[in-house]
Structure formats: C-alpha cells, structure tokens
DRENDO-1510 file (C-alpha; in Angstrom, 1 decimal, always signed):
<recs>
REC; n; res; u; v; w
REC; 1; MET; +79.7; +118.2; +123.5 .
REC; 2; LYS; +82.9; +119.2; +121.8 .
REC; 3; ASN; +81.6; +117.4; +118.3 .
REC; 4; TRP; +77.8; +118.7; +118.2 .
REC; 5; VAL; +78.8; +121.6; +118.6 .
REC; 6; TYR; +81.1; +121.2; +115.5 .
REC; 7; ILE; +77.6; +119.6; +113.4 .
REC; 8; LEU; +75.6; +123.1; +114.4 .
REC; 9; PHE; +77.6; +124.8; +113.1 .
REC; 10; PHE; +77.9; +122.6; +109.9 .
REC; 11; PHE; +74.5; +122.8; +109.5 .
REC; 12; VAL; +74.2; +126.5; +109.9 .
REC; 13; SER; +76.7; +127.8; +107.5 .
REC; 14; PHE; +76.3; +124.7; +105.2 .
REC; 15; LEU; +72.3; +126.1; +104.4 .
REC; 16; GLU; +74.0; +130.0; +103.6 .
REC; 17; ALA; +76.8; +128.2; +101.2 .
REC; 18; SER; +75.7; +125.0; +99.1 .
REC; 19; ALA; +72.7; +123.2; +98.2 .
REC; 20; GLN; +74.5; +119.9; +98.9 .
REC; 21; HIS; +72.8; +117.5; +100.9 .
REC; 22; CYS; +75.4; +115.8; +102.9 .
REC; 23; GLY; +75.6; +116.4; +106.4 .
REC; 24; THR; +78.9; +114.8; +107.7 .
REC; 25; VAL; +81.8; +117.1; +108.7 .
REC; 26; ALA; +85.6; +116.9; +110.2 .
REC; 27; THR; +86.9; +117.7; +113.1 .
REC; 28; GLU; +89.8; +118.9; +113.9 .
REC; 29; ASP; +91.0; +115.8; +116.3 .
REC; 30; GLN; +89.7; +113.8; +113.5 .
REC; 31; VAL; +91.8; +115.4; +110.9 .
REC; 32; GLU; +94.7; +115.6; +112.8 .
REC; 33; TYR; +94.2; +111.9; +113.5 .
REC; 34; LEU; +93.9; +111.1; +109.7 .
REC; 35; ARG; +96.7; +113.4; +108.6 .
REC; 36; ASN; +99.2; +111.6; +110.9 .
REC; 37; PHE; +97.7; +108.6; +109.5 .
REC; 38; GLU; +98.3; +109.1; +106.1 .
REC; 39; PHE; +102.1; +110.0; +106.4 .
REC; 40; ALA; +103.2; +107.1; +107.9 .
REC; 41; ASP; +101.1; +104.5; +105.8 .
REC; 42; THR; +99.8; +106.1; +102.4 .
REC; 43; ARG; +102.5; +108.1; +100.5 .
REC; 44; ASN; +103.5; +105.0; +98.6 .
REC; 45; MET; +99.3; +105.0; +98.1 .
REC; 46; ILE; +99.6; +101.2; +97.5 .
REC; 47; ILE; +96.9; +98.7; +97.4 .
REC; 48; ALA; +97.8; +94.9; +98.6 .
REC; 49; LYS; +95.0; +92.7; +96.3 .
REC; 50; GLY; +93.7; +90.9; +99.0 .
REC; 51; ILE; +89.5; +91.5; +99.4 .
REC; 52; VAL; +89.0; +92.5; +102.6 .
REC; 53; ASP; +84.8; +91.6; +103.5 .
REC; 54; ILE; +82.9; +94.4; +105.1 .
REC; 55; PRO; +79.9; +93.9; +107.2 .
REC; 56; ILE; +76.7; +96.1; +107.0 .
REC; 57; GLN; +73.8; +96.0; +109.6 .
REC; 58; PHE; +70.8; +97.7; +108.2 .
REC; 59; HIS; +68.2; +99.4; +110.9 .
REC; 60; ILE; +65.5; +99.9; +109.1 .
REC; 61; ILE; +63.0; +102.7; +111.1 .
REC; 62; LYS; +59.2; +102.3; +110.7 .
REC; 63; LYS; +56.1; +103.7; +111.9 .
REC; 64; THR; +55.2; +102.7; +115.3 .
REC; 65; ASP; +52.3; +100.8; +113.1 .
REC; 66; GLY; +54.9; +98.9; +111.0 .
REC; 67; GLN; +54.3; +101.4; +107.5 .
REC; 68; GLY; +57.3; +103.2; +105.9 .
REC; 69; GLY; +60.4; +102.0; +105.7 .
REC; 70; VAL; +62.7; +101.6; +103.1 .
REC; 71; GLU; +62.1; +97.9; +100.6 .
REC; 72; MET; +65.0; +95.4; +101.2 .
REC; 73; ASP; +65.9; +95.1; +97.4 .
REC; 74; LEU; +66.7; +99.0; +96.8 .
REC; 75; LEU; +68.8; +98.5; +100.0 .
REC; 76; LYS; +70.5; +95.0; +97.8 .
REC; 77; LYS; +70.6; +97.1; +94.5 .
REC; 78; HIS; +72.3; +99.6; +96.0 .
REC; 79; VAL; +75.3; +97.6; +97.9 .
REC; 80; ASP; +75.7; +96.3; +94.2 .
REC; 81; GLN; +76.6; +99.5; +93.6 .
REC; 82; LEU; +78.5; +100.2; +96.2 .
REC; 83; ASN; +80.3; +96.8; +95.4 .
REC; 84; GLU; +81.0; +97.6; +91.5 .
REC; 85; LEU; +82.5; +101.0; +93.1 .
REC; 86; TYR; +84.6; +99.7; +95.9 .
REC; 87; VAL; +86.4; +96.9; +94.8 .
REC; 88; LYS; +88.4; +98.5; +93.3 .
REC; 89; ALA; +89.8; +99.8; +96.4 .
REC; 90; ASN; +90.1; +95.9; +97.4 .
REC; 91; LEU; +86.6; +96.3; +99.6 .
REC; 92; ARG; +83.2; +94.2; +99.3 .
REC; 93; PHE; +80.7; +95.2; +101.4 .
REC; 94; VAL; +77.9; +91.5; +103.0 .
REC; 95; ILE; +75.0; +92.4; +104.4 .
REC; 96; ASN; +74.1; +91.0; +107.5 .
REC; 97; GLU; +71.1; +87.9; +107.2 .
REC; 98; GLU; +69.4; +89.4; +110.2 .
REC; 99; LEU; +67.8; +93.7; +109.7 .
REC; 100; ASN; +66.6; +94.6; +112.3 .
REC; 101; PHE; +63.4; +96.5; +111.9 .
REC; 102; ILE; +62.8; +99.2; +114.8 .
REC; 103; HIS; +58.7; +100.5; +115.2 .
REC; 104; ASP; +58.9; +104.0; +116.1 .
REC; 105; THR; +57.0; +106.7; +114.6 .
REC; 106; ARG; +59.4; +109.0; +117.1 .
REC; 107; TYR; +62.5; +108.5; +114.7 .
REC; 108; TYR; +60.7; +108.1; +111.6 .
REC; 109; ASP; +61.4; +111.2; +111.0 .
REC; 110; PHE; +64.6; +111.4; +112.4 .
REC; 111; ASP; +66.2; +114.5; +114.6 .
REC; 112; TYR; +70.0; +114.4; +114.9 .
REC; 113; TYR; +69.5; +115.1; +118.3 .
REC; 114; ASP; +67.9; +111.2; +119.4 .
REC; 115; GLU; +70.5; +110.1; +117.6 .
REC; 116; GLU; +72.0; +108.2; +120.7 .
REC; 117; ASP; +68.6; +107.2; +121.8 .
REC; 118; LEU; +67.3; +105.3; +118.5 .
REC; 119; CYS; +71.1; +104.1; +117.8 .
REC; 120; ALA; +73.1; +103.3; +121.2 .
REC; 121; LYS; +70.9; +100.5; +122.1 .
REC; 122; HIS; +71.1; +98.9; +118.1 .
REC; 123; ASP; +74.5; +100.0; +117.3 .
REC; 124; LEU; +76.8; +96.6; +116.4 .
REC; 125; GLU; +80.3; +97.0; +117.1 .
REC; 126; ASN; +81.9; +94.5; +114.0 .
REC; 127; ALA; +79.6; +96.1; +111.9 .
REC; 128; ILE; +78.8; +99.4; +109.9 .
REC; 129; ASN; +75.6; +100.1; +111.2 .
REC; 130; ILE; +73.3; +101.8; +108.5 .
REC; 131; TYR; +70.1; +103.7; +109.8 .
REC; 132; CYS; +67.4; +103.8; +107.4 .
REC; 133; VAL; +64.9; +106.9; +108.2 .
REC; 134; ASN; +62.3; +108.3; +106.4 .
REC; 135; THR; +63.7; +111.8; +106.3 .
REC; 136; ILE; +66.9; +113.7; +108.2 .
REC; 137; LYS; +66.1; +117.1; +110.2 .
REC; 138; ALA; +66.8; +120.0; +107.9 .
REC; 139; GLY; +67.1; +118.0; +104.6 .
REC; 140; TYR; +70.0; +115.9; +104.9 .
REC; 141; TYR; +70.1; +112.3; +102.3 .
REC; 142; GLY; +72.8; +111.4; +104.9 .
REC; 143; TYR; +75.7; +111.6; +107.0 .
REC; 144; THR; +78.3; +109.2; +108.5 .
REC; 145; TYR; +81.7; +110.0; +111.1 .
REC; 146; HIS; +85.5; +110.5; +109.8 .
REC; 147; PRO; +87.7; +107.8; +111.3 .
REC; 148; LEU; +88.8; +108.3; +114.9 .
REC; 149; LYS; +90.0; +106.1; +117.9 .
REC; 150; ASN; +86.9; +104.8; +119.6 .
REC; 151; ARG; +84.6; +106.8; +116.9 .
REC; 152; LYS; +81.0; +105.7; +116.5 .
REC; 153; LYS; +80.3; +103.0; +113.5 .
REC; 154; ARG; +77.4; +104.0; +112.2 .
REC; 155; MET; +74.6; +105.9; +108.9 .
REC; 156; LEU; +72.4; +107.9; +108.9 .
REC; 157; MET; +70.2; +107.5; +105.4 .
REC; 158; SER; +67.0; +109.3; +104.3 .
REC; 159; SER; +64.2; +108.0; +101.9 .
REC; 160; ILE; +66.0; +110.6; +99.5 .
REC; 161; GLY; +69.1; +109.7; +99.7 .
REC; 162; TRP; +67.9; +106.5; +98.2 .
REC; 163; LYS; +67.1; +107.5; +95.4 .
REC; 164; ASN; +70.3; +108.5; +93.7 .
REC; 165; ASN; +73.1; +106.6; +92.9 .
REC; 166; SER; +76.2; +108.9; +94.6 .
REC; 167; THR; +74.7; +109.9; +98.4 .
REC; 168; PHE; +75.7; +105.8; +99.8 .
REC; 169; PRO; +79.0; +105.9; +98.1 .
REC; 170; HIS; +79.5; +109.1; +98.9 .
REC; 171; GLU; +79.1; +109.1; +102.7 .
REC; 172; MET; +80.8; +105.7; +102.8 .
REC; 173; GLY; +83.9; +107.1; +101.7 .
REC; 174; HIS; +83.8; +109.9; +104.4 .
REC; 175; PHE; +83.5; +106.7; +106.6 .
REC; 176; PHE; +86.6; +105.4; +104.9 .
REC; 177; GLY; +88.3; +108.5; +105.3 .
REC; 178; LEU; +87.2; +110.4; +102.4 .
REC; 179; TYR; +86.6; +114.3; +102.8 .
REC; 180; HIS; +85.0; +116.9; +99.7 .
REC; 181; THR; +87.0; +117.1; +97.0 .
REC; 182; HIS; +86.7; +121.0; +98.2 .
REC; 183; GLY; +88.0; +120.4; +102.0 .
REC; 184; LYS; +87.2; +119.3; +105.3 .
REC; 185; GLY; +84.2; +122.1; +106.1 .
REC; 186; GLY; +83.5; +123.2; +109.4 .
REC; 187; LYS; +85.8; +125.3; +111.5 .
REC; 188; ILE; +88.8; +123.0; +110.2 .
REC; 189; LYS; +91.6; +125.7; +109.9 .
REC; 190; GLU; +93.4; +125.4; +106.4 .
REC; 191; LEU; +95.3; +126.7; +104.1 .
REC; 192; PRO; +93.5; +128.0; +100.6 .
REC; 193; GLU; +94.0; +125.5; +98.1 .
REC; 194; PRO; +95.8; +126.8; +95.5 .
REC; 195; ILE; +95.2; +125.4; +91.8 .
REC; 196; GLU; +99.1; +124.5; +91.2 .
REC; 197; ARG; +98.9; +122.3; +94.3 .
REC; 198; ASP; +101.9; +119.7; +93.5 .
REC; 199; LEU; +104.4; +122.7; +94.9 .
REC; 200; ASP; +105.0; +123.5; +98.7 .
REC; 201; HIS; +104.2; +127.2; +99.1 .
REC; 202; ASP; +104.4; +128.0; +102.5 .
REC; 203; GLY; +108.0; +125.8; +102.6 .
REC; 204; ASN; +107.2; +123.3; +105.4 .
REC; 205; GLY; +108.8; +119.9; +103.2 .
REC; 206; VAL; +105.1; +119.4; +102.3 .
REC; 207; ILE; +103.5; +119.1; +99.1 .
REC; 208; ASP; +100.4; +121.6; +99.2 .
REC; 209; CYS; +98.1; +119.2; +98.0 .
REC; 210; TYR; +98.8; +116.7; +100.9 .
REC; 211; GLU; +97.8; +119.6; +103.4 .
REC; 212; THR; +94.9; +121.6; +101.3 .
REC; 213; GLY; +91.5; +120.6; +99.9 .
REC; 214; ASP; +91.0; +117.0; +100.0 .
REC; 215; ASP; +95.0; +116.3; +101.2 .
REC; 216; LEU; +95.2; +113.7; +98.1 .
REC; 217; CYS; +97.0; +115.1; +94.7 .
REC; 218; ASP; +95.1; +113.7; +92.1 .
REC; 219; THR; +92.0; +115.3; +93.2 .
REC; 220; PRO; +92.0; +119.0; +91.2 .
REC; 221; SER; +92.0; +122.0; +93.0 .
REC; 222; ASP; +88.5; +122.5; +93.4 .
REC; 223; PRO; +86.6; +125.7; +94.7 .
REC; 224; ASN; +83.7; +124.0; +96.3 .
REC; 225; MET; +81.1; +123.7; +93.0 .
REC; 226; GLY; +77.9; +123.7; +96.0 .
REC; 227; LEU; +78.2; +127.4; +96.6 .
REC; 228; LYS; +75.5; +128.9; +94.8 .
REC; 229; LYS; +77.6; +131.0; +92.7 .
REC; 230; HIS; +79.4; +127.8; +91.0 .
REC; 231; MET; +76.3; +125.5; +91.2 .
REC; 232; GLU; +74.9; +126.3; +87.7 .
REC; 233; LEU; +78.2; +125.9; +86.0 .
REC; 234; CYS; +77.6; +121.9; +86.6 .
REC; 235; SER; +75.7; +121.2; +83.6 .
REC; 236; GLN; +73.1; +118.3; +84.0 .
REC; 237; ASN; +75.6; +116.3; +81.1 .
REC; 238; CYS; +78.3; +116.1; +83.4 .
REC; 239; THR; +80.6; +118.6; +82.1 .
REC; 240; LEU; +81.6; +122.0; +83.2 .
REC; 241; GLU; +79.9; +125.0; +81.2 .
REC; 242; GLY; +82.6; +128.1; +82.3 .
REC; 243; LYS; +86.0; +128.9; +83.7 .
REC; 244; ILE; +86.2; +129.6; +87.7 .
REC; 245; PRO; +88.7; +131.9; +88.4 .
REC; 246; SER; +91.2; +132.1; +91.3 .
REC; 247; GLU; +92.1; +134.4; +93.5 .
REC; 248; GLN; +95.2; +133.2; +92.7 .
REC; 249; GLY; +95.1; +133.2; +89.4 .
REC; 250; GLY; +94.3; +131.1; +86.6 .
REC; 251; TYR; +91.0; +128.8; +86.6 .
REC; 252; TYR; +89.9; +125.7; +88.7 .
REC; 253; GLU; +89.1; +122.3; +87.0 .
REC; 254; PRO; +87.8; +120.8; +89.4 .
REC; 255; GLU; +86.6; +116.8; +88.5 .
REC; 256; ILE; +83.0; +117.4; +88.6 .
REC; 257; THR; +82.4; +113.8; +87.8 .
REC; 258; ASN; +83.8; +112.7; +91.3 .
REC; 259; ILE; +81.7; +111.3; +94.7 .
REC; 260; MET; +82.7; +113.4; +96.3 .
REC; 261; CYS; +82.7; +116.4; +94.8 .
REC; 262; TYR; +79.2; +118.7; +95.2 .
REC; 263; ASN; +78.3; +118.9; +92.2 .
REC; 264; GLN; +74.7; +119.8; +92.2 .
REC; 265; HIS; +73.5; +116.2; +89.9 .
REC; 266; PRO; +74.0; +113.5; +92.3 .
REC; 267; ASN; +74.1; +110.8; +89.2 .
REC; 268; CYS; +76.8; +112.8; +87.8 .
REC; 269; ARG; +79.5; +111.7; +90.5 .
REC; 270; THR; +80.5; +108.7; +89.3 .
REC; 271; ASN; +83.7; +108.1; +90.3 .
REC; 272; PHE; +86.7; +108.5; +92.5 .
REC; 273; THR; +90.7; +108.4; +92.0 .
REC; 274; LEU; +93.5; +105.8; +92.4 .
REC; 275; GLU; +95.1; +107.8; +95.5 .
REC; 276; GLN; +90.8; +108.1; +97.0 .
REC; 277; TYR; +90.9; +104.4; +96.4 .
REC; 278; ALA; +94.2; +104.1; +98.4 .
REC; 279; LYS; +92.9; +105.8; +100.5 .
REC; 280; ILE; +89.5; +104.3; +101.3 .
REC; 281; ALA; +91.9; +100.3; +101.4 .
REC; 282; GLN; +94.5; +101.4; +103.7 .
REC; 283; THR; +92.1; +103.0; +105.8 .
REC; 284; ALA; +89.7; +99.9; +105.8 .
REC; 285; ARG; +92.7; +98.0; +106.3 .
REC; 286; ARG; +94.0; +99.8; +109.9 .
REC; 287; GLU; +91.8; +102.4; +111.3 .
REC; 288; ARG; +88.4; +99.8; +110.8 .
REC; 289; LYS; +89.9; +97.0; +111.4 .
REC; 290; ASP; +87.7; +95.8; +113.7 .
REC; 291; ILE; +85.0; +95.4; +111.7 .
REC; 292; ARG; +85.1; +92.6; +109.6 .
REC; 293; VAL; +82.4; +89.5; +108.8 .
REC; 294; VAL; +81.5; +86.9; +111.5 .
REC; 295; LYS; +82.9; +83.8; +111.1 .
REC; 296; THR; +79.6; +81.5; +110.3 .
REC; 297; THR; +78.6; +77.9; +111.6 .
REC; 298; LYS; +76.4; +77.6; +108.7 .
REC; 299; GLY; +76.4; +75.3; +105.6 .
REC; 300; LYS; +79.1; +72.3; +104.8 .
REC; 301; SER; +82.3; +71.7; +106.3 .
REC; 302; LEU; +85.4; +72.0; +103.4 .
REC; 303; LYS; +88.5; +70.9; +103.7 .
REC; 304; GLY; +91.5; +70.5; +101.7 .
REC; 305; ALA; +94.9; +71.4; +101.0 .
REC; 306; VAL; +97.5; +72.5; +98.1 .
REC; 307; GLU; +100.8; +71.2; +98.0 .
REC; 308; PHE; +103.9; +73.1; +95.2 .
REC; 309; VAL; +107.0; +71.0; +94.4 .
REC; 310; MET; +109.6; +71.5; +92.0 .
REC; 311; GLU; +110.4; +68.6; +89.8 .
REC; 312; ASP; +113.5; +67.5; +92.2 .
REC; 313; GLN; +111.1; +67.6; +94.9 .
REC; 314; THR; +111.9; +70.8; +96.0 .
REC; 315; PRO; +108.9; +72.5; +98.6 .
REC; 316; MET; +107.6; +76.0; +97.0 .
REC; 317; PRO; +107.0; +78.0; +100.1 .
REC; 318; VAL; +104.7; +81.0; +100.6 .
REC; 319; ASP; +103.8; +83.6; +102.4 .
REC; 320; LEU; +100.2; +85.2; +102.6 .
REC; 321; ASP; +98.3; +88.2; +102.5 .
REC; 322; ILE; +94.4; +88.3; +103.5 .
REC; 323; ASN; +93.6; +85.6; +101.0 .
REC; 324; LEU; +96.5; +86.4; +98.7 .
REC; 325; TYR; +99.9; +83.6; +98.3 .
REC; 326; ARG; +102.3; +85.0; +97.2 .
REC; 327; PHE; +105.5; +82.4; +96.1 .
REC; 328; GLU; +108.8; +83.5; +98.6 .
REC; 329; ASN; +111.0; +82.6; +95.8 .
REC; 330; THR; +111.4; +84.0; +92.0 .
REC; 331; TYR; +111.1; +81.1; +89.8 .
REC; 332; LYS; +112.3; +81.9; +85.8 .
REC; 333; GLN; +112.0; +80.2; +82.2 .
REC; 334; GLY; +112.2; +76.5; +81.9 .
REC; 335; ASP; +111.2; +76.0; +85.7 .
REC; 336; SER; +109.1; +72.5; +86.6 .
REC; 337; PHE; +107.1; +71.7; +89.0 .
REC; 338; SER; +104.1; +69.9; +89.8 .
REC; 339; PHE; +101.1; +70.9; +93.0 .
REC; 340; LYS; +98.7; +68.4; +94.3 .
REC; 341; VAL; +95.2; +69.1; +95.8 .
REC; 342; GLY; +94.0; +66.9; +98.7 .
REC; 343; ASN; +90.3; +67.0; +99.3 .
REC; 344; GLY; +89.6; +66.4; +103.4 .
REC; 345; THR; +86.0; +66.0; +102.9 .
REC; 346; GLU; +83.4; +63.4; +102.5 .
REC; 347; GLU; +82.3; +64.0; +99.8 .
REC; 348; ARG; +83.4; +65.5; +96.9 .
REC; 349; ILE; +84.4; +69.2; +95.5 .
REC; 350; PHE; +84.6; +70.7; +92.4 .
REC; 351; LEU; +87.5; +72.4; +91.2 .
REC; 352; GLY; +88.5; +75.0; +88.4 .
REC; 353; ILE; +91.4; +76.9; +87.8 .
REC; 354; ILE; +91.9; +80.4; +86.7 .
REC; 355; ASN; +95.4; +81.8; +85.7 .
REC; 356; MET; +96.2; +85.4; +84.3 .
REC; 357; ASP; +99.7; +85.8; +82.9 .
REC; 358; PHE; +101.9; +89.2; +83.2 .
REC; 359; ARG; +99.6; +90.9; +79.9 .
REC; 360; GLY; +96.8; +90.8; +81.8 .
REC; 361; GLU; +95.1; +88.0; +79.6 .
REC; 362; VAL; +92.9; +85.4; +81.8 .
REC; 363; LEU; +93.2; +82.2; +80.6 .
REC; 364; LYS; +91.1; +79.0; +82.0 .
REC; 365; VAL; +93.6; +76.3; +83.5 .
REC; 366; PHE; +91.4; +73.2; +85.0 .
REC; 367; PRO; +89.3; +71.6; +83.9 .
REC; 368; TYR; +88.7; +70.8; +80.6 .
REC; 369; ALA; +86.9; +67.6; +78.3 .
REC; 370; GLU; +89.4; +64.9; +79.3 .
REC; 371; ASP; +89.7; +66.5; +82.7 .
REC; 372; ALA; +87.5; +64.7; +86.3 .
REC; 373; SER; +86.1; +68.3; +87.1 .
REC; 374; PHE; +85.9; +67.4; +91.3 .
REC; 375; ILE; +88.6; +65.6; +93.6 .
REC; 376; LYS; +86.5; +62.8; +95.2 .
REC; 377; PRO; +85.8; +62.7; +98.8 .
REC; 378; LYS; +89.1; +62.5; +101.5 .
REC; 379; SER; +91.5; +61.7; +98.1 .
REC; 380; LYS; +94.8; +64.0; +97.4 .
REC; 381; ILE; +95.6; +64.0; +93.3 .
REC; 382; ASN; +97.6; +66.6; +90.8 .
REC; 383; PRO; +94.5; +68.0; +88.7 .
REC; 384; LEU; +96.9; +68.8; +85.6 .
REC; 385; GLY; +98.2; +65.0; +85.7 .
REC; 386; GLY; +102.2; +66.5; +85.3 .
REC; 387; LEU; +104.6; +69.3; +85.6 .
REC; 388; ILE; +104.2; +72.7; +84.5 .
REC; 389; SER; +106.3; +74.5; +82.6 .
REC; 390; LEU; +106.8; +77.9; +82.8 .
REC; 391; ASP; +107.1; +79.8; +79.7 .
REC; 392; ASN; +106.1; +83.1; +80.3 .
REC; 393; GLY; +107.2; +85.1; +76.9 .
REC; 394; MET; +111.1; +85.7; +78.1 .
REC; 395; GLN; +109.5; +88.2; +79.4 .
REC; 396; ASP; +109.9; +89.2; +83.6 .
REC; 397; GLY; +106.6; +90.1; +85.8 .
REC; 398; LYS; +103.9; +88.5; +88.4 .
REC; 399; GLU; +101.5; +85.6; +87.1 .
REC; 400; TYR; +98.5; +84.9; +89.0 .
REC; 401; THR; +96.1; +81.9; +89.7 .
REC; 402; CYS; +92.7; +80.9; +91.1 .
REC; 403; LEU; +91.6; +77.9; +92.9 .
REC; 404; LEU; +88.7; +77.8; +93.3 .
REC; 405; PHE; +86.8; +75.6; +94.9 .
REC; 406; GLY; +82.8; +73.7; +95.8 .
REC; 407; PHE; +80.3; +71.3; +96.2 .
REC; 408; GLU; +78.6; +71.8; +92.8 .
REC; 409; PRO; +80.2; +72.2; +89.0 .
REC; 410; ILE; +81.9; +75.5; +88.2 .
REC; 411; ASN; +81.7; +77.5; +84.9 .
REC; 412; VAL; +85.0; +78.2; +84.4 .
REC; 413; GLU; +85.1; +79.6; +80.5 .
REC; 414; THR; +82.1; +82.0; +81.5 .
REC; 415; ILE; +84.0; +83.0; +84.2 .
REC; 416; VAL; +87.0; +83.8; +82.2 .
REC; 417; SER; +85.4; +85.1; +79.1 .
REC; 418; GLN; +84.2; +88.3; +81.9 .
REC; 419; MET; +86.7; +88.5; +83.6 .
REC; 420; ASN; +88.6; +89.4; +80.3 .
REC; 421; LEU; +86.2; +92.4; +79.3 .
REC; 422; LEU; +87.5; +93.8; +82.6 .
REC; 423; ASP; +89.7; +96.0; +84.3 .
REC; 424; GLY; +92.2; +95.8; +87.6 .
REC; 425; THR; +94.0; +93.0; +89.2 .
REC; 426; PHE; +93.2; +89.7; +89.1 .
REC; 427; THR; +91.6; +90.1; +92.2 .
REC; 428; GLN; +89.3; +93.0; +91.7 .
REC; 429; ARG; +88.1; +91.1; +88.2 .
REC; 430; LEU; +87.9; +87.9; +89.7 .
REC; 431; TYR; +85.1; +89.8; +92.9 .
REC; 432; HIS; +83.4; +91.5; +90.2 .
REC; 433; VAL; +82.4; +88.8; +88.4 .
REC; 434; LEU; +81.9; +86.5; +90.8 .
REC; 435; GLY; +80.3; +88.7; +93.7 .
REC; 436; ASN; +78.3; +87.5; +96.6 .
REC; 437; SER; +79.2; +83.9; +95.2 .
REC; 438; LEU; +82.9; +84.1; +96.8 .
REC; 439; LEU; +83.1; +83.1; +100.6 .
REC; 440; PRO; +83.9; +86.1; +102.3 .
REC; 441; LEU; +87.8; +85.6; +103.2 .
REC; 442; ASP; +86.9; +85.8; +107.6 .
REC; 443; ASN; +84.8; +82.7; +106.9 .
REC; 444; VAL; +87.9; +80.6; +105.3 .
REC; 445; ASN; +90.9; +79.6; +107.9 .
REC; 446; TYR; +93.6; +80.1; +105.2 .
REC; 447; ARG; +96.9; +78.8; +106.5 .
REC; 448; LYS; +100.3; +79.3; +105.1 .
REC; 449; GLY; +103.8; +77.0; +104.7 .
REC; 450; ASN; +104.9; +74.9; +102.4 .
REC; 451; ARG; +101.8; +73.2; +102.4 .
REC; 452; ILE; +99.0; +75.2; +101.4 .
REC; 453; SER; +95.5; +73.8; +103.9 .
REC; 454; PHE; +92.2; +75.6; +104.7 .
REC; 455; ASP; +88.9; +75.2; +105.5 .
REC; 456; ALA; +85.2; +76.8; +105.5 .
REC; 457; GLN; +81.6; +76.2; +106.0 .
REC; 458; ILE; +80.4; +77.3; +102.7 .
REC; 459; LYS; +76.8; +77.0; +101.7 .
REC; 460; SER; +74.9; +76.1; +98.6 .
REC; 461; GLY; +76.0; +78.2; +95.2 .
REC; 462; GLU; +79.2; +79.4; +97.3 .
REC; 463; LEU; +82.6; +79.6; +95.5 .
REC; 464; LEU; +86.3; +79.0; +98.1 .
REC; 465; PRO; +89.1; +81.2; +96.2 .
REC; 466; ILE; +92.8; +79.9; +96.7 .
REC; 467; MET; +95.0; +83.1; +95.0 .
REC; 468; LEU; +98.1; +82.6; +94.3 .
REC; 469; GLU; +101.0; +84.8; +92.6 .
REC; 470; MET; +104.4; +84.1; +91.0 .
REC; 471; LYS; +107.3; +86.2; +90.0 .
REC; 472; GLN; +108.6; +84.9; +86.9 .
REC; 473; GLU; +112.4; +85.9; +85.2 .
REC; 474; ASN; +114.9; +84.9; +82.9 .
</recs>
C-alpha cells in the first residue's frame, strides 16, 4: 500500500508542475537501498569488459477481438536502438522468441490500478517483462520500477511512448538504477542541488553530487527542465535558449540532451554520461543479476578448446571475467608463444581472429588467403602455423584478441573495417558491429584454466566469441 501512495502523490504533483510523461517514481526505501549499494561498489565507476545479455519478454495487449496492439517490427527497431546505447554499459538486450499476446479489452487502455491483475499471472522471473498497452491513465508514455530487493521486473509502455526514440531507453535507465537528472521526485527528502556539486556543503564527508540530484557527479545541476517555467528554454534544435539563475547564485547549465532529462523534445534526449553507464553496468551485474538469458537447446552443438603455451612449453594461465579471458601473467617485448585450437564437433568449424592493440587499432589476424579458414572435425591445429613474437612498439599496454567460431565462413575483413570506425572498448565495438549474430554469453559454457574449453548450442548465422586480454610491458 505504501508504494501506491507514493505513486499517486507523484501523479498528482507531476501534472501540476510538469509536461513530461514518465510515470516512474522512486521511494525512500529504493533511494536508501541504491545509495548504500553505490557507496560500496560504484565509486570507482569501473565498467567490466564482459557483455551481459538481458532477456526481454514482450507482452502485447490487444482488444478482446484481436484488434490493435503494437507491431513486432517496431519493437525490434526500438530494441536495436536500445542496444546501440546500452552496449556502452556492456549490456545487450535479447528478445525472447515467444511473444505473449493478451487479448483483453479491459487492459488495452490501461489503468495502473489493474497492474497486478494483468501482470502477476504473466511475468517471467528471469526477464524484463514489458507490457505494451494502447494508453496509460493520465497520459503517461511509460513507467517502471527502480531496483529494490524482490522488486518487480516489469515495465509498462503506451503506444505513444513508442513514437519517439527516448522513452524506452529512459525507462530502462530507471530500471537499472538511474534517476532523472534533476533528482528523485515524489516525496523524497533531499538537499537542494547546488550549482557547484563537487563540494561538501553540509560537511558530512560526501561531496554534494553523490547525495543530491541524481547522485552522480558528471551530470550537471538540473533545475527540472520539465517545469513550465523552464520548458520553453529547450529549443527544437536541442539547445538551451536562455539562462536559468540559481537561488544560491550562478546559472544552471543542464545537459538537456541527456536521456534522463525532462527536455520537452523527446528526440533531443540522446546520450548518457560515463557515470550513468557505469551505474547501469554495476546494477545489471549486482542488483539485476537474476535476469539472464536462459540456455537454449536449439541449434547444433559446437565444442572447442584453445591452449596457449610459451616457446619453452610453459603454460599461459588465464582468469575469466564473464566472457573475457585475461592472461594472468604480464608478457614482455620479444616473448614468443603459440596456441592450438581444437574442434570437438563432428563437422568442420570456421575460425576468424581479430586483434586490437594498445592504440585502439583493430587488425585481422586470421585467416589470410593462404590459410585454411576452418578446422576439420575432431582435430587440433595451430592456425597461424608457428610462434607469435610480441612486438608492442616499445609501449606498455593491453592488447585484445577475439577468436570467432561458427559453422559458416566469417567475413573478418568487413568486421575489422567496421570496428575501426567506432569508439569504445574492443568488446563494445565487436558487439556493436556483430549485434545479434553473437551468441548470448549465457548460452556458452566458458571454462577457465591453462586450457580454455567451451561448448554451446549455436544456430545458423550465429558466432561464438572467445575474448582475450593480454598485458604487455617492455
């Protein structure tokens, strides 16, 4: 009952103060829960390099006679756009193949009092449940729930919410722990957000940007651009037309292109900050860790192994971080090593190898014209035919390599050329280019040790990635 009181308060106050259409509101319990989690785990804002696959279950509400309902092509377009953004937080969203169509006119134009009646019997435990209705009472484009222990894993989206490119990523930001850039809203008790947020005005040992506004430091102070007195300052060309004085002195310079801002022009909201991405990534790994893609039994079995040894046959051990293998030891200029790739399946598998050096340049390693691009069934080979000698140009740094496996030829040249046009980590760039053709990592059994081994069920057109990180020094 307590949560519904907060929601109703928010709906009433929201209409009086703002022309925005987000129905998500934080409760005091959620803010306290997330803030404790942040202090413990996200102060360094380090984003791990392994990609996490998040399943989405769409529930499409139609009228009882089957009329209406959002089109699947539109939903797929929005998920593709979502992945373009969220890959920078090392997340990828995967649509469950079986859609749930609900034919019931009672829920087509949705009243939030009916949420439990609609959703409780349809929610999947291991997915983000997205209910696509025609309208939501009071004209809201969508709403969801901030993280909290045992909290609902669902989102409501209206048809008008799918007509712009920012409502869906905005609500997903809330789901993974982000607040509006101007603050939490509702009945949350918090200090006013100062212009200079890198100070500790109340002397409690925490700088203001971690306990005011959205609790992040690289989103500038925001007076709430959804307030009627500020709305018109956001122009259609996505610039701020005028100054907004602060009661404490100085002028606000909000980031009105931020996805979590209340800019009245939805398509101007296009970006997250680095700390927002880091918070999303940490929340996905910690507070939303029970939402993962279920292993599939569809497709053909692909089994393989990769073994690395120094020239003197000393093994090269690795540690596993999600789907990124890191060599445990640091290697030096002139060190030489080899590796063998084993095919444990009953048919040939194709291999492509890509490398990114410490300068960020992506290169094709294998195959070249003289190489066989596949590994014969039940065989083990050194695909490069000899030793690799490290030459890092007298620079300390990290290099990244990806071994791609599949049952069909791999166009490595095209992958490399597209990756070199992008920014981001090696893993992010790879996922950006290959998208849904990369096998969800939870569908792969990755095993660590001196001898990397893996197995998976892989369908036509899919690729299984093995990611490697090596630290080099002179």
